[in-house]
C-alpha positions in Angstrom: 135.2 91.4 104.9 133.7 92.7 101.8 130.4 91.3 100.4 130.5 91.4 96.6 127.6 91.4 94.1 127.6 88.7 91.4 128.7 91.4 88.9 131.6 92.5 91.2 132.6 88.9 91.7 132.8 88.3 88.0 134.9 91.4 87.6 137.3 90.2 90.4 137.6 86.9 88.6 138.6 88.5 85.4 141.0 90.9 87.0 142.7 88.1 88.9 143.1 86.0 85.8 144.7 89.0 84.0 146.8 90.3 86.8 148.2 86.9 87.9 148.7 85.6 84.4 146.6 82.6 84.9 143.6 81.1 82.9 140.0 80.8 84.0 140.6 77.0 84.1 143.5 77.6 86.6 141.2 79.7 88.8 138.5 77.1 88.7 141.0 74.4 89.6 142.1 76.4 92.6 138.6 77.1 93.8 137.3 73.6 93.4 140.4 72.0 94.8 139.9 74.0 98.0 136.4 72.5 98.2 137.8 69.0 97.8 140.5 69.6 100.5 137.8 70.8 102.9 135.7 67.7 102.3 138.7 65.3 102.3 139.8 66.8 105.7 136.3 66.0 107.1 135.9 62.5 105.6 139.5 61.3 105.8 138.9 58.7 103.1 135.7 57.4 104.7 133.5 54.8 102.9 130.6 57.2 102.1 128.6 57.3 98.9 129.0 60.8 97.4 126.8 62.1 94.6 128.1 65.1 92.7 125.5 67.0 90.6 127.1 69.3 88.0 125.4 71.9 85.8 126.9 72.8 82.4 128.3 76.2 83.4 131.3 77.2 85.5 129.6 76.0 88.7 129.3 72.6 87.0 133.0 72.8 86.1 133.7 73.3 89.8 131.8 70.1 90.5 133.7 68.2 87.9 137.0 69.2 89.5 135.8 68.1 92.9 134.5 64.8 91.5 137.9 64.2 89.8 139.8 64.7 93.0 137.4 62.5 95.0 137.7 59.7 92.4 141.5 59.9 92.4 141.4 59.6 96.2 139.3 56.4 96.0 136.0 57.8 97.3 132.8 56.1 96.3 131.5 58.7 93.9 128.9 59.1 91.2 129.1 62.2 89.0 126.0 63.5 87.2 125.6 66.1 84.4 122.3 68.0 84.6 121.7 68.5 80.9 119.3 71.5 80.9 120.9 73.0 77.8 123.1 72.2 74.9 125.4 75.2 75.7 128.4 74.5 77.8 131.2 76.9 79.0 134.7 76.3 77.8 135.8 75.7 81.4 133.2 73.0 81.8 134.3 71.3 78.6 138.0 71.2 79.7 137.1 69.6 83.0 134.6 67.2 81.5 137.4 65.9 79.3 139.8 65.7 82.3 137.4 63.6 84.3 136.8 61.2 81.5 140.5 60.8 81.0 141.0 59.4 84.4 138.2 56.8 83.9 135.2 58.4 85.5 132.3 58.8 83.0 129.6 61.2 84.3 126.0 60.1 84.1 123.6 62.3 82.1 120.4 63.5 83.7 117.9 64.6 81.1 114.6 63.8 82.8 113.2 62.7 86.2 113.6 59.1 85.1 117.4 59.6 85.4 117.3 60.7 89.1 119.6 58.4 91.2 118.7 56.7 94.4 120.0 58.7 97.3 120.1 57.5 100.9 120.1 59.4 104.2 123.7 58.5 104.9 124.9 59.7 101.5 126.5 63.1 100.7 125.1 65.3 97.9 127.4 67.9 96.3 125.4 70.6 94.6 127.2 72.3 91.7 124.2 72.8 89.4 123.8 76.5 89.3 126.2 79.2 90.5 126.3 82.8 91.6 125.3 84.2 88.2 121.9 82.6 88.0 119.2 85.1 87.0 116.1 83.0 86.4 114.3 80.2 88.1 115.3 76.6 87.4 112.6 74.9 85.3 111.4 71.5 84.0 113.3 68.4 85.2 116.0 70.6 86.8 113.5 72.1 89.2 112.2 68.6 89.8 115.7 67.4 90.6 116.1 70.2 93.2 112.7 69.2 94.7 113.8 65.6 94.7 117.1 66.4 96.5 115.2 68.6 99.0 113.1 65.6 99.9 116.1 63.5 100.8 117.7 63.6 104.2 121.3 63.4 102.9 123.9 66.0 103.9 123.9 68.5 101.0 127.0 70.6 100.3 126.4 73.5 98.1 129.4 74.9 96.1 129.5 78.7 96.1 125.8 79.1 96.5 122.8 76.8 96.7 121.3 76.1 93.3 118.3 78.3 92.5 119.2 80.9 95.1 119.9 84.3 93.5 122.9 86.3 94.7 121.3 89.7 94.5 117.5 89.4 94.4 114.6 87.5 96.1 113.5 84.0 95.4 110.3 83.9 93.4 109.9 80.1 93.3 110.7 78.6 96.7 110.4 75.0 95.4 113.2 75.6 92.9 115.9 76.4 95.4 118.1 73.8 97.0 118.0 73.6 100.8 121.7 73.3 101.7 123.2 71.7 104.8 126.4 73.6 104.4 127.9 76.0 101.8 131.4 76.4 100.7 131.6 79.8 99.1 134.5 81.6 97.4 136.5 84.6 98.6 133.5 86.6 100.0 130.1 86.0 101.5 127.0 86.4 99.4 124.4 88.9 100.7 121.7 86.3 100.2 123.2 84.2 103.0 122.5 87.0 105.6 118.8 87.7 104.8 116.0 86.2 106.9 113.9 85.4 103.8 116.5 82.8 102.8 116.6 80.9 106.1 115.2 77.7 104.4 118.1 77.5 102.0 121.0 78.7 104.0 122.2 76.9 107.2 125.9 77.2 107.7 128.7 78.3 105.4 132.5 78.8 105.2 134.3 81.2 103.0 137.3 79.7 101.1 140.1 82.0 100.0 140.8 81.3 96.3 143.3 84.0 95.8 141.3 86.7 94.1 143.1 90.0 93.6 142.5 91.9 96.9 143.8 95.2 95.5 141.3 95.0 92.7 138.5 94.1 95.1 139.3 97.1 97.2 139.3 99.3 94.1 135.7 98.3 93.6 134.9 100.1 96.9 132.2 97.7 97.9 129.6 99.2 100.1 128.4 96.0 101.8 130.6 94.5 104.6 130.6 91.5 106.9 132.1 92.5 110.2 134.5 90.0 111.8 137.1 90.4 114.6 139.7 91.4 112.0 137.5 94.5 111.2 136.8 95.2 114.9 140.4 95.2 116.3 141.4 98.5 114.6 138.3 100.2 116.1 139.2 99.4 119.7 140.5 102.4 121.7 143.3 101.5 124.2 143.6 103.4 127.5 146.7 104.8 129.3 147.5 105.5 132.9 146.8 109.3 132.6 143.2 108.7 131.7 140.4 109.5 134.2 136.7 109.3 134.4 136.3 112.6 132.6 138.3 111.3 129.7 135.6 108.7 129.0 132.6 111.0 128.8 129.2 111.2 130.5 126.3 109.1 129.2 122.7 110.2 129.9 120.1 107.5 129.6 116.5 108.8 129.3 113.5 106.4 129.7 111.4 104.3 132.0 107.8 104.4 133.0 105.7 102.8 135.7 106.2 99.0 135.4 109.0 99.4 132.8 111.9 100.5 134.9 113.9 97.3 134.0 114.6 98.6 130.5 116.2 101.9 131.6 118.1 100.0 134.4 119.6 97.6 131.8 120.5 100.4 129.4 122.2 102.4 132.2 124.1 99.5 133.5 125.3 98.7 130.0 126.6 102.2 129.4 128.5 101.9 132.7 129.8 98.4 132.0 131.1 99.3 128.5 133.3 102.0 130.1 131.5 105.3 130.1 133.3 107.5 132.7 130.0 108.7 134.2 126.4 107.6 133.7 123.2 109.4 134.6 119.6 108.3 134.2 116.7 110.5 133.8 113.5 108.6 134.9 110.1 108.9 136.4 110.2 109.4 140.2 108.6 105.9 140.8 111.8 104.3 139.5 114.3 106.2 141.7 114.9 103.6 144.4 114.8 100.8 141.8 117.6 102.3 139.8 119.7 103.5 142.8 119.7 100.0 144.3 120.2 98.2 141.0 123.0 100.3 139.8 124.5 102.4 142.6 127.2 103.8 140.3 124.6 105.5 138.2 123.4 109.1 139.1 119.7 109.7 138.9 117.4 112.6 138.0 113.6 112.3 138.1 110.6 113.7 136.3 107.0 113.2 137.4 105.8 110.2 139.4 105.0 107.5 136.8 106.1 108.8 133.4 108.3 111.3 131.6 106.8 114.6 131.0 109.2 117.6 131.2 112.6 116.2 130.1 114.2 118.9 132.2 117.4 117.2 133.3 120.2 119.3 134.7 123.0 116.9 133.7 125.6 118.0 131.2 126.1 114.8 129.2 128.4 113.9 126.3 125.8 111.7 124.6 122.2 110.7 125.2 120.5 107.3 124.9 116.7 107.6 124.9 113.7 105.4 124.6 113.9 102.2 126.7 110.7 101.6 128.7 109.7 105.2 128.1 106.1 104.6 126.9 104.2 106.7 124.4 101.7 108.5 126.6 100.5 111.9 125.4 102.5 113.9 127.9 105.6 111.9 127.2 105.1 112.4 123.4 104.9 116.2 123.9 107.9 116.3 126.2 109.8 114.1 123.7 109.0 116.4 120.9 110.2 119.5 122.8 113.4 117.6 123.7 114.2 116.5 120.1 113.6 120.1 118.8 116.0 121.6 121.4 118.7 118.9 121.7 122.0 119.2 119.9 123.9 116.4 121.5 124.7 113.0 119.9 121.7 110.6 120.2 121.0 106.9 120.4 117.3 106.3 120.0 115.6 103.0 120.8 112.2 101.4 121.5 109.5 104.0 122.4 111.8 106.8 121.2 111.5 105.2 117.7 107.8 104.6 118.1 107.3 108.3 118.9 109.4 109.3 115.9 107.2 107.1 113.8 104.1 108.9 115.0 105.6 112.3 114.4 108.0 112.0 111.5 108.6 115.7 111.2 110.8 115.3 114.2 113.2 113.3 112.0 114.3 116.6 110.5 115.5 117.8 113.9 117.8 114.9 114.7 121.5 115.6 115.0 123.6 114.2 112.1 124.6 110.6 112.7 121.9 109.9 115.3 121.7 106.2 115.8 118.3 104.4 115.7 118.2 100.8 116.9 114.8 99.3 115.8 113.7 95.7 115.9 111.8 94.7 112.7 108.3 95.8 114.0 109.7 99.2 115.1 111.4 99.6 111.7 108.2 98.9 109.9 106.5 101.6 111.9 109.3 104.0 110.9 109.7 103.3 107.1 106.5 101.4 106.2 106.2 97.8 104.9 108.4 96.1 102.5 107.9 93.2 100.0 111.2 91.4 100.7 114.5 91.9 102.5 116.2 93.5 99.5 113.5 96.2 99.4 113.8 96.6 103.1 117.5 97.3 102.9 117.0 99.7 100.0 114.3 101.6 101.9 116.5 101.9 105.0 119.4 103.2 102.9 117.1 105.8 101.4 115.9 106.7 104.9 119.4 106.9 106.3 120.5 109.2 103.5 117.5 111.4 103.7 117.8 112.1 107.4 121.6 111.7 107.8 121.1 109.0 110.5 122.6 105.6 111.2 120.1 102.7 111.4 120.9 99.5 113.3 118.4 96.8 112.3 118.4 94.1 115.0 118.2 90.5 114.0 120.1 87.3 113.4 122.7 89.2 111.4 122.2 92.7 112.8 123.0 95.2 110.1 124.2 98.8 110.6 123.3 101.1 107.7 124.7 104.6 106.9 123.8 106.0 103.5 124.7 103.3 101.0 127.0 101.4 103.3 125.8 98.2 105.1 127.7 96.4 107.9 126.4 93.0 108.7 127.5 91.5 112.1 129.1 88.1 112.4 128.4 87.5 116.1 125.4 86.6 118.2 122.9 83.7 118.4 119.3 83.0 119.3 120.1 83.5 123.1 119.8 87.3 122.4 116.1 86.8 121.5 115.1 87.7 125.0 113.5 90.8 126.6 115.9 93.5 127.5 118.8 92.5 125.2 118.0 95.5 123.0 118.1 97.9 126.0 121.6 96.6 126.8 122.7 97.3 123.2 121.4 100.8 123.5 123.5 101.4 126.6 126.6 99.8 125.1 126.4 102.0 122.0 125.7 105.1 124.1 128.6 104.3 126.4 131.0 103.9 123.5 130.1 107.3 122.0 130.7 108.8 125.4 134.3 107.5 125.2 134.9 109.2 121.9 134.0 106.5 119.4 132.5 107.9 116.3 128.8 107.0 116.0 129.2 104.6 113.1 132.2 102.8 114.8 130.3 102.8 118.1 127.3 101.1 116.4 129.4 98.5 114.6 131.6 97.8 117.7 128.7 97.7 120.1 126.7 95.3 118.0 129.8 93.0 117.7 130.5 93.0 121.4 126.8 92.5 122.2 126.7 89.4 120.0 130.1 88.1 121.1 129.1 88.2 124.7 126.2 85.8 123.9 128.6 83.6 121.8 131.0 83.2 124.8 128.1 82.6 127.2 126.3 79.8 125.4 128.6 76.9 126.3 127.9 77.8 130.0 124.3 79.0 129.9 122.6 77.4 127.0 120.1 79.4 125.0 117.1 79.1 127.3 118.6 80.3 130.5 120.5 83.3 129.0 118.9 86.6 129.9 119.7 90.2 129.1 121.6 90.5 132.4 123.8 87.6 131.2 125.4 90.0 128.7 127.0 91.9 131.6 128.6 88.7 132.9 130.4 88.0 129.5 130.9 91.4 128.1 134.3 91.7 129.7 135.4 88.4 128.0 134.3 89.9 124.6 136.3 93.1 125.2 139.4 91.2 126.4 139.4 89.1 123.3 139.6 92.2 121.2 142.0 94.1 123.4 144.5 91.3 123.6 144.6 91.0 119.8 145.1 94.8 119.7 148.1 94.6 121.9 149.9 91.8 120.0 
């Protein structure tokens, strides 16, 4: 699924109106009616007080259409016009007249004295400001948003919570509506996926309003939201003539005294995802641990308690490096030598990233399309601090382009970045916020590259499966008892869900 900027969305609206021979009022009717149908399906005519707050632009026009349908279906409804300006869009005016024609007269709000009483069991529909907002709500409009935020009513935002910008950071947190749920049109908003907006965005649904898909594709959007539909074409099927050599050889390098769990998890993950062969290069102290924990994994050893020489004899297809490796001086020197000499595809995680951060000249020696998988703190060490999530994304895009690498920023909506392209993941949940889950992801991505997946596809697919495993697990494990090892138990289910769709 594409994620469009407010400007791209406006262009798609205009193109749809032109290409389909409809009016902007027709498009508004389609969009807002889809919101009404969603709500009507949930409420089934229930005796619930609904408050619809409409601005005076097109988002307000959406609200008027919703209010009209609710009224015609005999819901208990109050409709309010938030009069923050004398300027109204033509679409708003048309729907304002339509709602008055059926006998529902909207109530004007011109000051805080006009705010209605709202109870916890009411529903609030927010249609004050839309996706094109470019400045903070002020005066009584801001006070209204603060007032609504202070209530415990269910708040349904239409397209985007009022006061939230579609393409830049919030500068006045008190002027943004805290939505319970969002019904957005055609594509997601980037703002919904950024941690800095967690107070305003809870859950959402994307409603298809029939925008011209060919035109949207012609815009060549560079921001994507990855769902199962996007993943299915990436999956590589197997045939009866395949053998273990077909699926490559993963080498996982890492571990140090007391941190052998990380390299064990990464090695098992490469194996579990289907790498034909998996070897681990570890300190000697972890030999028995890994051989017992993962008997299918071959092992080579370095010095007793840490990695020093990086003199493996294995001939791998791809190398995953960093989990549990530590940053000791001897390890750092051996890592530097390895990076300067290596020509194989790389997946770098954890202490591998930390060592790169300390010696950034090594970034120039990374093979093209090397994958880095930092958590936020590791990313900060790598690219420096950022003022907000938008700046963070821009800095990572610049970093990716400069060094020709792929960066996977782990988080609630893990995002894979290559040059200007961003791929936000749709799977996963807080259960993955547990030690070792990142090591498993490193192994999964490494194992996919071993099988012939292109690095970008391996990163996108690996992140999806990693998150999907946790989604499948939660009804059985809950959040608290889920561990990194739980991913192995449910990874097969995640793969089967994709492979079955591929076969149909």
